[in-house]
Phi, psi and omega in degrees: 000174177268010179281149177284159178252115174265134182238146179206163171217194182290318182240356177107342183288314182286330181283333173297321175296311180299319177301315179302313178300312179296319176298316179302333182266009174092007177267107187276331185264065182251133175243125173267112176288106188298132179087352180067193181295332179297314179297317172310307179294321176300325175282002167097010180274149187289146179229130179259108181310134176084348185293320184294321176295318182293321178294315179299321183291338179272352183280126178264142182286000000 
């Protein structure tokens, strides 16, 4: 689809690598959330414990 793909990890390091690999494989609309989930939570946005793992488990290769 034409929708962007957002990648994140706990602190932003692994998601930056993942975004780079995805772009190298032709996926142009990749958004890497800077600072990861920690930065998101520190900014006061809600975080649902365990949601990230559940979402990751539902992604098909």
